[in-house]
N, C-alpha and C positions, 0 to 999 in steps of 0.2 A: 502493502498497501505507499508505499514512500509514495513521495513524489505527486500523489494521489487531487491535493489541493493545488498544487501550481511549484511547489518547491523542491528540490533535492538537495540536502542538506545545507540548506540556508540560500541558494541560491532558483534565481525563479527563472521558469522555465519558458520557453519561447513559446506564442501561442502553439505553433505546429506539434512539436513535443507533448504540449499538456493535452489537445485533442487528441492524440495517439493514445497516450497514457490512459485518457478516459475510454477509449472505444477498447483497452486492454481490459480494462477493471469491468466493465460492463456485461461484456463478454463473458468474461470468465462467472460472475454477479448471474446472468441469464441462464445458464448452465448450473450453475447447484441449483436454480431455483425448479430447474427440470428434475435435478435428480433429487429433490428433496421431497416435489408432490409424488413420484415415481418410490420413493422409499415409504412413505406414507401409503399409497396406494396397497402396497407389496405388504407392511404389518395391515391393515385392513383385511386383507383377502386371509391372514393369518387370525383375525381373530380381535385385532385391537379395537376396544370401544369406540362411539364416537365422540362422547367426553372428552378423550386424551386426545383426537384427531383435532376437535375444536380449540381445546386448550394449545394443541404444538403450534396451531397454525397462528394464534394468538400473540404465544410468547416469542414466537421465531421473530414475527411481523416487527414487532414492538420493540425486539429485543435489538433487529435490525438498525431499525430507524434512532435509535437510541444510539447504538455504536458509530454512526455516520455522524450524530451529533458532536457525540464526546470527539470523535476523533477531526470534527472542524472547530471545535471551540477555538475562541477570538476575541477579541478585547480591542480590537483594530476598528475603527469606525468604516472604514473604507468597505474592509471583508463583512462586518455585522450588518450593516444596512444596504450594499447594492455588489457583496460575493465579490469585491477587485476589481469590479465592470473587466471581465475576461471569460464570459463562459460565452463558449463558441454557441452557434445559430441553432445547432440542429439540437444539443440540449438544453438550451434556453428555450427553442419548442417544445424539448417534451416533458421539460418542468414547467410551460403553463397549460400544456396538456394535463395535465396531470392537479394543476394547481385550478384548470377549471372545472375538468371531472371533478366536481363534488357529490355529496351523497346525494345533491338532488336529481343531476343527472348521472351517476350510474345506478342509483335504488330510485330515484323517483319519475326518471323520466319514460323509460317503460310501463311503468306502471301506469301513467296519467294518459301514456296513449292508446294501454291497457284498457283502462276504464271510460275514455271521451273519445275514443277511435280520433276521426281526421281532425278535429279540434286544437288537438293533442302536437299536431305538427307545429301550431303558432309557435312554442317553446324550440322547436328545430331549426325553423326560418329563422327567427329572433335572433338568436346566441349565436349561429351561424355567421347572417348579416351583422352582427355587434363585432366580430374581429375582422370584415370588411372593412368598417368605419375605423375599426381601432390601425388595421395597417395604412388608409388613407391620410387619416384627419390626424391623429395624435402621436400615436407611437413613436416615429423616426421625430418630431416633431421637440416633445419631449425630452427623447433622448440626445437631440442634439441640444438640448439645455443645459444637460448635465448637471440639475443637483436631484437629491436623494429621495424627496416624495410629493407628493400631491400635490399638499398642504405648502413644499417651498416651492414650487414651481406658482402656488400661486400668490405667496408672499413678496418674492422677486421681482413675476410679472406684474402684478397691480400695485406693490409698494405698500410701507405701515404695516401693523399688528391685525388689525382688525382683516383685512380676507387670511390673514395665515391662520386667525383663530377660530374664521368661518370654515375653513376648510376642513381643520381641525374636528369639530364638532361632528360637521358632516360625515366627514373618513369614517368616528369611530360610531358614527347613530349606524350606516348604512353596515359598514363591517362586523359589526354586534350583531343585528341584527343574521345575518349572514351564516357567520360564528354558533351561533345558536342551533340552528338551523343543523349541521353540521357535528355538531358534539350530540346531537338529539339521535341523529347516524352512528356513532361511536357508539352509543347505550345500548343500541336497537341490534347491533352485530354483535361485539360485546355479549350482550348477553344469552343471544342464538347461539353463537362456539360457545361457551362456558355455564350455560344456564344460570349463570347469578344473576340475582335483583337489577333490573334494567338501573336503578338509578347506581347501585355498585358499578356497574359498565360501564358509566360515564365515566367515573375517575378512574376505572382502571386503565381506559384509553387517552384517559387526559394526560397521565405519566408519556406514555411515547410522544405526545403532540408536545411538552413541558420542556424534555430532554434535548429534543429535536432544535427547538426553535430559538430557548432560555439557552442554551448554551453556544451556538455556532450563528445568529440570525441567518443571513442570508445567504449566506455563506454554507451552511448545513441545509437551511430548508431547500435549495437548489438541488445539490446533490442525492436528499432522499426524495426529491418529488420525482426525480429521475427514477429513481430504484422502483418506483409506487407504483410510475407508467406501466413501466414492466409488467408488474402483477397486474394491476387493472386491467389491461388490456386483455392479457391472455384468459382472465379470468374471465371477464365478459366476453369472451369471444368463441369459447370452449362447447360451451354450454347449446347455445342457440346454434352451431356449428350442428352438435350431436343432434339436434331437434330437425333442423333441415333433412340431416341424412335422414334420419328416423321416419317421417312423413315424406319426404321424394325422393328420396334416395340422393339428392342433389346436395354437396357441399359449400356450397354457395347461398347462403340464407337471402343476400339482401336481392339477388337476382331471382330467388322462386316465391317469395311471398306472397307475389300477385297472385297468384295461382291459386294459395292456402284462405287468402280471403277472399278470393270467388267462393270459397266452400264456406266459410265464416258466416258467410252474408247469407247463400242458403239455409245453412241453420238455423242463422237467427230467428227468421222465417218459421221457420218448423218447432222454436220453441215455444214464440209467441202467439202461435195456435195449440199449443201440447193440452189436451185436456188437465192434466196434472202439474202445470205448470199455472193453468186456470183455479185451477182447486185451491194451490196453496195461495197464487195471490186475492183471490176471497176471504180466506181466512187471515193475512196480515191484515185485508181491509176490515173484517171487525175484530180485529186487535185496535189496529189507528181508530179506529170510531170507538172503543170501547173507551180508550185512553183519553182521545175529547173531552167521554161523560164525565170522567174522574176527574182535568180539568177543571170542567166548569164548578165544579163543588169540591175542590181538593183536601182543606178536614175533615167533613163527614166521608168522604171517599177513603183517605187514612186510614181512617177509627174505622171503619167497617173491615179492609182490609187485615189491620191488626188483628181487631178482632174473631177474623176468622183464622187467620192464621195460630192465631190462641186455642181457640176449640178444638182445632185440625189435632194439633201439638197433646193436647187432652185427650181426645179418641184415640189415638194412636196410643200410648201410654194406657187407657182403659184395656184396649184389645190388647195387650203384651205385643204390641206389634216389635218389629226384626228392630236391629239396632241400627242398621243403616237405614230406615225407613223413618225412626226419630229425629237422628240426627240428620237427614234430609231436611224435616220439617224445622228442624231447630236451628238451619242456618237459613233455611227460608223467612224466617220469623226474625234473625237474628241480625237480615242485610236491608230491611226495612226502613224506608227513608227514619229520619228521627226527628222530623217535624212537619209543618206542612209549607216552607221552603226548598228544603229538599227532595218531598215527593213533587212539587213541580217542576223542577231541574229534572231528575228524573223521570219521572214521564212525560215533559218533552219532547228529552232527545230521542227518550224510548219513540214513541208518535215520527219522529221524525223517520227514525229510521223503518216503521214499519208502513209509512206512506210512501216510503222509498222503495218498499218491497212489493207494495200492488201495481208497480208498472212493467210492463214489460223487459225483460233481460234484463234483470236484477236494478230499473233503473240507470242504465246504459244505455246510449243511445246507436243506431246500426253505428257498426264500425265504417262503413264508407261513405256515408251520410257527410255533407262536406258541412253543413250546417239546419239546425233546429228548425220545426217549421218548414213551410211548403212556400214559395215566392208568388205560385201561382193560387192558392186555398184562398182559406176566410179569412177576413180581413184577421182576426185573430193569429192565424197560422206565418203572417203574410207580416206583421210586427215581430212576431218570435224569429224566423228568420232573420230580418233584417239588426235584432238587438243580436244575435249570433253571430253575425255577421261583422259588424261594427267591435266586439268584443273581441273579435278574433284578428281583428288588423290595430287593434289599442293594444292587446299583449304583446302581436310581431314587433310594433314602434317602441314598446317600451323596452322589451327587454333589447332592441338593439342598441338603443341611443345608453342603456342602461350597462351593457357588454362594453359601450367604450367609454364606462366612463368608470368603473371599478377601481380605484384604485387599489387593492390588491391585484390586481393585474396589469394596469399598468405600469408600477413596480419593476414589472419583471423585466418592460422593456430599456431600465437602468441600469441593466446587470448586465450587458453587451459590451462589444469592447467600440463597436461604431455604430455609429446612422446607419449604415450600408448592413452592419449585419444585425440593427434591429427589424431594417425590411424583413430582411429573410428568415430573420427567425419569427418573425408573426406571422408568413409562407409555412412554415412547420410545424407552428402549433393550430393553424389552418389542416393542415394532412393529419396530422397525430390527434385534432377533435372530429377532424371527418369520420375517421375509421368506426371509431363509437357512434357515431350521430346518423351516419347508413344503417346502422346493426340495429340500430332501438325499437323503428318501426317494426321491422322482422321480426324482432324476438317479442314483443308484443300479441301479431298477429297469432301464430306461432304459440303459443301459450294458451292464447282464446283459444283456437282448434281442441289441443290436447285435451282446454277442463271440457269446453262445450261436448266433447267427441266421447272426451275416453271416462270422466272424473262423474259428470252429471250421469245419470242412471245407474252409477254404482251404489250398491248396498250400502249403509250405513256400516255394517259390520264388517265389511271388506272394504274401507275405504282405508286408505296406504298410510303408513305412521308419520309419515312430515305434518300430514295435518291434523292429528291430535296434539306433537313436538308444536307447529306455533301455537295451535290454539293457548295454549299451557303458558308459549310465550308472550301473549298479549292479546286477547280474546277481540278486542278494538279491532286487528290486523286481520286473520282469519278467526272466524267461527263457523259452525253448523249447527243445524236444530231441524229436527225430523216435525213439521208443525201438522203435518198432514198425517202422519202416525202410519207411512206404508215400507218404511224400513227400507226408501231410496232416495238418493240425494237428488232435489228440483235444484237449476239454478238458481229461483229466486229464496231456498235454504241455506245457503252459501253467500256468508258476508264477507269479503276479501279486500284489504287495502292497497293498495297500489304501489306502498312503500316496500311490501316483499316478491314481488313478481318477478325479479332476478334473482333473490336470494334461495327464490323455492323452484326455478327453474332446473337445475341440475335434478334434484328429486323429482319433483316434474317429469321427466325424461329419461328416468331412469338411470342415470349416472351413478356411481360409489358416490359415498357421502364424503370421501377425500376431494374431490369437485366441490361439494357443495362446500367445503370449508376453502378454497382455494379461490370460489365466488366471494364466498365474507370477506375472504381477505383481500379481494380487491375491494370490496364495499368500501370496506377499512381503510386501506390506503387511499382512496376517493375522498374520503369522509378527513383523515389526520393531512393527506396534501393540503385541501385548499383552510382546515381550521389554522395549520401551522402559516401561510402566508398570511390568512386576517387575521391570527394574532400579532405575526410582524406587524402588519400595516398599527394597530390600533396601538403597540406598544410603543414603534417607531412617529407617529402622531404625535405621542406624550412626552416621550421623551427627549426627541429630536426636537420637533417644531414647536411643540408647547417650553418645554426645559432648558434647553438649549438655546433656540434663536429668539427665546420670547423670556425668558425668567434667567438665567444666568448665562450669558455670552463667553463668560473665560472660562464657562468649567472645560475640564479637559477630557481627551478621549475616554480614558478609564473610568471614569465620574459618567458621560454622556450614557457610556452602553449599559455600566453598573441599575443605573434609573430605569433605560428602558427596558433592562430585565425585572427589577424591581414590578413594575408596571406592568409586565407581560404575564407573572404569573399572576397577582391581584386581577387582570382582567381573564384571565384564563376560567378563574376558581367560580368568579363574578357568573358567566357564559354556563358555565357547567351548573353553576346550582339553579339556574331561570331554564335549560334543555330537561333539568331534570323533573320540574313542573308539567311538562308534555304541553308546551304554549298551546302550540297548532302547528297543523302538519309542514312537513322537509317545503314542499313544494312552495308555502302559500308564505313562508318564511324568506324562500330565496327569492321570490318573487317581489317581496315587499322590499327589499337590499336593492333588487334592479331601480326598480321606481326609485326609491329614496337617492340614488347615486344619481341618477339619470336628471331628475330634479335638483340636484346641487351643483352637481359638474358640468354637465354637458356642455350649458349654455357658457356656463364661466373661463372652462377652456378653449372650447373651438375659437369664441370669440378673441379671447386670449393669445390665442395664437395667428387668426386669418384678419384681424379689425386689430391694426395699432390704437383707433382712437377709443377704446374699449376701456375705461378708467377704473379705479379704485372703488370708488362710492360706486359707484353702477356694478359694479359685479357683486360688489356685499349684499347690496337690495336684491339685485337679481337672483341671488343664492340664497337670500334667506325669507323670499318673496316664491320661489318656484318650490323650494322645501316644504313652506308654510303652507301654502294650497295640496300638496301631494298628502304633508300630514294629516289635515284637517279632513281631506274626503276619505283618508285611507280608516282614519279613524272612528271616524263619524257613519262609518255603513260596513267595515266589516264584524261580522258578529260574535271573533273573539275578544276583539279589543273593544269594542263595546261592551259586551261583560265584563271585561277584565276592570275597568275604566268606571264603568256603571252609567252608563251612557244610554239617556233612555228618549232621546226625542228618535220623532220617525227617521227611517231609511230614507234617504231622497237621493238617487243614482243620477247623475248628470247623464242625459242621454241613453240611460240603460248602461253605461258601462259598468263593469264589477269595479271594487276596489281595489282588486288585486295589480290594477290600468293604471292605477292612480295618479302616474307620474305622465300619463300624457296631460295630464290638465297643468303640470306643477314645472314642464318644458318648455313650453313656448310663452308663459306668463318671466320662466326665468331668463329670456331670450328679449320679449319686447320690456322689460326692468331696464336689465344690462344696457337694451340702443338708447330707449327714451333718456333716462340717467345720465348716460354719457355724453351724447349730445347736449344734455343740457346742462351740463359742468364743466368743468377746467378738463383741457385731452390731458394724456401722461405728457412726462417730462420727456424731452426731446432722447437723450439717453435711452427711454423704455424704448420708445416707436424704432428708435434704431436697433436695437435691444429685438422687437417683432419682426424687423426685416431679414435680420441675422438668420432668425431661427426657421423662416417660410424658405428663403431662398439657399440651398444645400452650398451655392459656389462662388457665395458673397462672403466677404472676408470681415472677419471682426472689427467694428471698427473700433 
């Protein structure tokens, strides 16, 4: 490993030597990964328990990342913040791909496509388009500017402390929201691998994050993310290729899943009209109606339920019933709501689930249907179609602009040696991300075909073991209930969360459990890699931009890095605590971060590069107003946020746009405010305007 991080016996390696060294190290690493999986597969055939396999994957991967963190430890500011600005383009592309392939992309994207069909493609289109914006609009120019962070750029470009301070606040807001989602994913996967409680899994996985980013900063995070990308891409491709071979005999799922989609569409029509499915939907309608009646008079309904449960317990005891029956009745009595408020909350949630299950296909839209409603149908259907289409386009816009403005992604382009390599790095990033994004739609269709044709119709006593194991992990992610008592699983009798679609694919395909462990390790790598980048972004914003640039400009390099490390630890523990509360699904949290980033950063960054007249007061007011509009719309209309902050005012959607796309309103407000305020106030200094010219034109010499 000598020379792995750029030096040999204290002598810096040339860029060509450094790249050759990296090539050799990562070739050996990939070979080691293959051997490790092969050995575990052999041990599984010899009888090694699943728990040991899962634990081996967890400990080996976290140990690997921690080891890289230890070897990369540094107190040098340039190494800690931007990896010495000497990461080759292809490796920065891999690191960016891992940084980007978060828990939402790895775990949530295929699940969202499974649950929503065509409309889920908005995520792929938005995120991919966002990288085109990064390549064309921001990354090369920010690299040419040569600072450490995005607030650094805002402070230098717009002058004064206030733009930097607003940038720090916005970076923390969008990065922390994103970070909570990643740590939630870490807890979910760790719990699945080892069987420990979700909350404990969060803090166990957090150890791997902290050792890496705490000790080595961007240098450790970069080399760890390259290793993580190799794991996650291998883990993602193996199960879907296997499913493709199983269903079509062709190992290229990206090219053949269209044929499976036709079969899924035919099966959807069959299931929608199936008499047993219709009977199940009717039973759920009766359940929803009963819950509605309870909610009309919750106090009396709760008293009646408690009285009935108590009477049932007494009858069983009086009849000398079995211990199992008495224990079941006791559990039913124990889990009853404690008071009227708890009962209303519980019954409202249960009614929402039941109402979903009264709909065809378990509430999922037909997979190939572009939008809900019908443009040629009734006025109500036409309105539904228009709203659905608007939300699709709004989400694509927010994800594109948010991608181009995410601080932890833009920071990656500060680590390459030159502007030219920054452009090459974006190209490599697009390639490495494309490999997975081109596969996600195929995975969703192949999994849906497998569930519709194999799992649905199976006897409850013959359901595969993974159904019961996932039910134990979290019933909200996967549960089954034989509501019509025919011992046959119907589609509407199964509840499945999008966050586990990728994780259960190997077992659904009939692969050995070691592949399930590999996929979980890939998901863990995705969550950890993004969490590392986000933690570093927050810590750098606080340690470099706030502490060094604003509080103590005379701080030594060692003290600056030390402060960043302490703040990183505090932020990590706070994010873990929030994630342990299971605040919302992964994809909503991530999408909220994109809207925050889009509204706060994109107008200020793009105008700061391409319009030299933009000034500091305009940037400050633009960032504040854009972020304010976005936050207001999200907080007043998103269900979880409304409940958390006790907002009781009526939900008022503007043009029917969902709160996940709140950035649609904040971005134009930010642009308009920056332009208008800059035009009516003093222009920036001549020095700043010359700096903008220098940034924009590559051949212009620094004045």
